[in-house]
N, C-alpha and C positions, 0 to 999 in steps of 0.2 A: 121773459129773458132771463137769462142766465149767463154766468160766465164764459162758457164754451159760446153760445150763441154771438155773444158779442165780438170776444174775441175772432170766430169764424169771420163775422162781418167786416173787420178791419183788415183782415188779413185778405179778403176778397176783394174789398175795395184799392186796398194799398200791399199788393203782393211784393214780397220780400222786404218790407219797414220794419216788421216787429223783430228787435234784436234779441228779447228775453221776454218770457212772460211767467207770472208767478202767482200764487193765492194764498200769500200770507193772511192767515185767520178768515181765511173765506172771500177777502177783497181783491179783486181781478186787479194785477199791478202789470202794467206792461211798459218796457223801454223801448224809445223810440231814436233814431236819429234827428238830432236838432235840425238839420234840415227840412223834417218830416212831422215836426211836432206841431207846428201850427196847422197846415192842410188836414191833419188828422183831427184835430180839435174840432176844427170849424166844421168838420163832416160830422163829427159825433153829436156837435149841437143841432144841425140843420137835418141829420136824417130823421125820417117819420120814426125808425125803427128803435135807434137809440135814444135820441132825444134829449140829450143831456143839457138841460137848460140853465143850470147853475152851477158856476164855479165856486164849490166851498173854500178852497184855500188852494193858495199857490206860494211855495217857500222854497227857499237855497239850502244846501248842504254841502258843506266842505269837507273831502276826503283827502287830505293831505298825502303828497307823493304818490298820486295816482294817474300822473301824467293827463293824457285826453279824458280821462275820466274824474279829475280833481274836484270839479264841482256839477253837483246836480240839480237841476231846477225839478220839483215834482209838482204835480196838479193832482187837484181832487175835483172830479167833476160828480155832480148827482143828477140824477133823472127822478123829479119829483113826483109825476104820476105813478109810476112802478116802483119807487123806493128803492132805486138802484144805485150803487155808487162805482166808480173807477179810479183807480189811480193811475198817471201817466207818468213815466221820468224821462227824462232825456241829460246827456253828460256831455260838459264841455271842459277843455284844459286851461291852464292860466296863459296859453300862447293865442288863444282865440276864444276868449270868455265873452261872446256874443251870443245872445238868445233872440228869436224874434218875437215881438211883444204878440200879446193876445188881448189887448185890453180895446182893440178894435172890434172882438170878437164878445166877451165881457167886460163889461165896463167894470166889475168890481176888480179885473186884474190892475186895474191903474195903481193903486195906492199898494197894493201885494207886490206888485213888481217894482215900486219906488222903495218899498221896505227891503224888498231881496238885493237889489242894489247897494242900498245906505249899508247893511251889514255885510255883504259879501262881494260886492263890487261887479257883479253880473250885470252887463250890459244889456240891457233890452230894446233892441233893435226897433225903430220906429216909436218907440213911444214917444207920446204927446208932451212930456214934462217929466221926463227922468232928472229929480234932482233928490238931493237927500230929504228925507221924510221927517225923520226923529232926530237924528245927530247934527251937530254942528258943519255948515257949509263949508269951513275950511278944515275938515279933519285931512287927513292925508293916509288913513288907514282905513280897513273896514273888520269892524271888532268881532264879529263871529266866527273869521276864518281862524283855523287852529294853528296858528303862526305864534302863538305866544305862550310863554310857561304859564301854569295853571298857579304858580305860588311864586312868590319871591324867597328867592334862597337866601337873601341876606338877614331875612326875619330871626330875631333871638327871643321872639317874646312868646313861641308856641311850644308845645310840648308833643312830639309825635305820638305819645301814648295816646292822646285825646283823638286822635284821626285814625286809629285802628292800623296804625304803622309797627309800631314796636322794636323800630331798627330792621324791618326786614322788607325795606324798598327794594325793589329789581326782583323781589320773590316771586315766582309764577303762581297761577291759581292752584295748579297741584302739589306745589311746595307748599304752600300754606295748609293745604287738608292735611298733607303729612305731619306738618308742624301741630296743627289742632289735635292730631290723634295721638302724638307723642305726649301732648299736655293732657 
């Protein structure tokens, strides 16, 4: 089993569904439309060639201001017999932040989906108990969304020199390299 064989098997079984594929650090990574993610995952688990019996991880990612690709759900599957891993991604926008649950395929997805809902607000349709798992139930925001400033601008007890800024905020990486060469 190798990346090309798995990609060809998916494309053969689900023609036209693979939006993008890559191999960062040798890990086959496939982007799929949200309406195809569950059937593909179910097939990857049940197919005797792929046999991805273990869901290693499921998590959310927030890409602010990306429209229909603002939120990603990332799945890592593992074939334990052949020690082969695959990463699947699907994207949704703020207007329709619904992704089908895979907790009926992998029971381990239950808490992972709850955690992703808790921190990103991604709604897993069909989940048996989609409630907050780590944060307070009455929270009206999702703390891992990149919607809040990283620092409190009103703080007066910090010295920017200790944070590597030295008054060069807003300077690009190339500008910083040029400044370093001058010094």
